[in-house]
C-alpha positions as CSV (number, residue, x, y, z in Angstrom):
1,X,5.0,14.4,-7.6
2,X,1.5,16.0,-7.3
3,X,1.8,17.6,-3.8
4,X,3.0,21.2,-3.8
5,X,5.9,21.8,-1.2
6,X,4.1,21.7,2.4
7,X,0.8,20.1,1.3
8,X,-0.5,16.7,2.2
9,X,1.0,13.4,0.3
10,X,-1.7,11.3,-1.8
11,X,-1.8,8.1,-0.4
12,X,-4.3,6.2,-2.5
13,X,-5.0,2.9,-1.9
14,X,-6.4,0.1,-4.8
15,X,-9.2,-1.9,-3.7
16,X,-10.7,-5.0,-5.8
17,X,-12.7,-7.9,-5.6
18,X,-10.8,-10.7,-3.5
19,X,-8.7,-8.1,-1.6
20,X,-8.2,-9.0,2.4
21,X,-9.5,-6.9,4.3
22,X,-6.2,-5.8,7.1
23,X,-3.9,-5.6,3.6
24,X,-6.2,-2.4,3.1
25,X,-7.9,-1.3,6.3
26,X,-4.0,-1.5,8.2
27,X,-2.0,0.9,6.1
28,X,-5.2,2.8,6.0
29,X,-5.5,2.9,9.2
30,X,-1.7,3.9,9.8
31,X,-1.6,6.6,7.3
32,X,-4.9,8.4,8.9
33,X,-3.8,7.8,12.4
34,X,-0.3,9.5,11.4
35,X,-2.2,12.4,10.3
36,X,-5.0,12.8,13.2
37,X,-1.9,12.6,15.7
38,X,0.6,15.1,13.6
39,X,-3.0,17.7,13.8
40,X,-2.9,17.4,17.4
41,X,1.0,18.2,18.2
42,X,1.1,20.5,15.3
43,X,-2.4,22.2,14.9
44,X,-1.0,24.9,12.6
45,X,0.5,23.2,10.1
46,X,-1.3,20.4,7.3
47,X,-1.3,17.3,7.9
48,X,0.9,15.3,6.4
49,X,-1.2,12.3,4.7
50,X,-4.4,12.4,2.4
51,X,-6.0,9.0,2.0
52,X,-8.1,7.8,-0.3
53,X,-9.3,4.2,-1.6
54,X,-9.7,3.3,-5.4
55,X,-11.5,0.6,-7.6
56,X,-13.0,-0.3,-10.9
57,X,-16.3,0.6,-10.6
58,X,-16.5,2.8,-7.7
59,X,-18.0,4.5,-6.1
60,X,-21.9,3.0,-7.8
61,X,-19.8,-0.5,-7.4
62,X,-18.8,-2.0,-3.9
63,X,-15.7,-4.1,-3.5
64,X,-16.3,-7.7,-1.9
65,X,-13.7,-8.2,0.2
66,X,-12.5,-11.8,1.4
67,X,-14.7,-13.3,4.1
68,X,-17.9,-10.7,2.5
69,X,-16.7,-7.2,3.7
70,X,-17.8,-5.0,1.5
71,X,-16.1,-2.1,1.1
72,X,-16.9,1.3,-1.4
73,X,-13.7,2.6,-2.8
74,X,-13.8,7.0,-3.1
75,X,-12.7,7.2,-6.6
76,X,-12.7,4.8,-9.9
77,X,-10.1,4.0,-11.9
78,X,-10.7,6.7,-14.2
79,X,-10.8,9.5,-11.9
80,X,-8.3,8.7,-9.4
81,X,-5.9,11.7,-8.9
82,X,-2.4,10.8,-8.8
83,X,-1.0,9.3,-5.9
84,X,2.1,10.5,-4.7
85,X,2.3,7.0,-2.6
86,X,0.9,4.2,-4.6
87,X,-0.3,1.3,-1.8
88,X,-1.4,-2.0,-3.8
89,X,-2.9,-4.6,-1.0
90,X,-3.2,-8.1,-1.7
91,X,-5.7,-11.1,-1.3
92,X,-6.9,-13.1,-3.8
93,X,-5.4,-11.0,-6.6
94,X,-7.1,-13.4,-9.9
95,X,-9.8,-10.7,-10.1
96,X,-7.1,-8.1,-10.9
97,X,-4.8,-10.0,-12.5
98,X,-7.5,-10.3,-15.1
99,X,-8.4,-6.9,-15.4
100,X,-6.1,-5.0,-18.2
101,X,-7.9,-1.7,-16.9
102,X,-6.5,-2.4,-13.5
103,X,-3.1,-3.5,-14.6
104,X,-2.8,-0.6,-16.8
105,X,-3.9,1.9,-14.2
106,X,-1.2,0.3,-11.4
107,X,1.5,0.8,-14.9
108,X,0.5,4.8,-15.1
109,X,-0.3,6.2,-10.9
110,X,3.2,3.7,-10.1
111,X,5.1,5.7,-13.3
112,X,4.2,9.3,-11.4
113,X,4.0,8.5,-7.9
114,X,6.9,9.4,-5.7
115,X,6.6,5.9,-3.8
116,X,4.8,2.7,-4.6
117,X,4.3,-0.4,-2.0
118,X,2.4,-3.5,-2.1
119,X,0.9,-5.7,0.6
120,X,1.4,-9.3,0.5
121,X,-0.1,-10.7,-2.5
122,X,-0.1,-7.2,-4.3
123,X,3.5,-7.8,-5.3
124,X,2.1,-9.9,-7.9
125,X,0.2,-7.1,-9.3
126,X,3.5,-5.3,-9.2
127,X,4.9,-7.5,-11.2
128,X,2.3,-8.4,-13.5
129,X,1.9,-4.4,-14.4
130,X,6.1,-4.2,-14.7
131,X,6.2,-2.3,-12.5
132,X,8.4,-4.5,-10.4
133,X,11.0,-6.9,-13.2
134,X,14.1,-7.5,-11.1
135,X,14.3,-6.1,-8.0
136,X,14.2,-7.2,-4.6
137,X,10.8,-7.9,-3.0
138,X,8.6,-10.2,-0.6
139,X,5.1,-11.5,0.2
140,X,3.5,-13.7,2.5
141,X,5.8,-16.7,3.9
142,X,2.6,-19.1,1.6
143,X,3.1,-17.1,-1.4
144,X,6.5,-17.4,-1.8
145,X,7.3,-20.1,-4.2
146,X,4.5,-19.1,-6.4
147,X,5.7,-15.9,-7.0
148,X,9.6,-17.1,-7.6
149,X,7.9,-19.7,-10.3
150,X,5.7,-17.3,-11.7
151,X,8.4,-14.3,-11.7
152,X,11.6,-16.1,-12.1
153,X,14.2,-12.2,-12.8
154,X,12.8,-11.3,-9.2
155,X,15.2,-11.5,-6.3
156,X,12.1,-13.1,-3.7
157,X,13.2,-12.4,0.2
158,X,12.3,-14.4,3.2
159,X,12.2,-14.1,6.9
160,X,11.4,-10.3,6.7
161,X,8.4,-7.8,7.6
162,X,9.2,-5.8,4.3
163,X,11.6,-4.7,1.8
164,X,12.5,-1.7,1.1
165,X,13.9,-0.8,-2.0
166,X,14.0,3.0,-2.2
167,X,10.8,4.0,-4.1
168,X,9.7,0.3,-4.4
169,X,8.7,-1.2,-1.3
170,X,6.7,-4.9,-0.4
171,X,5.6,-6.1,3.0
172,X,5.4,-9.5,4.0
173,X,1.7,-10.8,4.9
174,X,-1.4,-9.0,6.2
175,X,-0.2,-7.0,9.2
176,X,3.2,-6.7,7.8
177,X,1.5,-4.2,6.4
178,X,1.0,-2.1,9.1
179,X,4.8,-2.5,10.3
180,X,6.1,-1.1,6.6
181,X,3.0,2.0,6.7
182,X,4.4,2.7,9.6
183,X,8.5,2.4,8.5
184,X,6.7,4.8,5.4
185,X,5.4,7.0,8.0
186,X,9.0,7.6,9.6
187,X,10.7,7.7,5.9
188,X,8.0,10.2,5.1
189,X,7.3,12.4,8.2
190,X,9.6,11.0,11.1
191,X,10.7,8.4,13.5
192,X,8.7,10.5,16.1
193,X,5.2,10.7,14.5
194,X,5.8,7.0,13.4
195,X,6.2,5.7,17.0
196,X,3.3,8.1,18.3
197,X,1.1,6.7,15.6
198,X,2.3,2.7,16.8
199,X,1.4,3.9,20.1
200,X,-2.1,5.5,19.2
201,X,-2.9,2.2,17.4
202,X,-1.6,0.0,20.3
203,X,0.3,-1.8,18.0
204,X,3.8,-3.2,18.9
205,X,5.5,-2.3,15.7
206,X,7.9,-4.9,14.5
207,X,10.8,-3.4,13.1
208,X,13.0,-5.3,10.4
209,X,15.9,-6.7,11.8
210,X,19.4,-4.2,10.9
């Protein structure tokens, strides 16, 4: 883990051409809002999370998200620091699946991260990079069959908002990434902060059934 005790956990979110905007922005909002809420509650303590985006060619080349939104990441793959929490969003993942540099970066970052999480079809990138091999995972309902076909060793679960496998987590589609991110805030910084974060966002946090 890269952060020292008491320091903010470094959350790196991968961005790429074809990314689903809410897959990226939802978790980004959760972790940055959690830090903002925490500072209000405990101004003398460090914020729990430090969040940054990473993309191949950044910050010179913007990422073209799905539906035309452009994103400018803070770090290129080559100069990104080590993540404590690596988050891989989904969307149209053809470009990152075809990029050896991106898949290798995911594998390297995942090896050094405390936690790894995917949103929606981001799990295809975790599987293609060898980060998940036979674990229980989930993805968008529309992509469950394709995930099973392409990576038959995975235990693909349906009907859940996210799967928490301990060090590796995956969520279902789009808004489920917000639910999973709030769950991670709860795991890493406590239930109170997670609930206050959801309230600050005016978001009805959907919990996985017990």
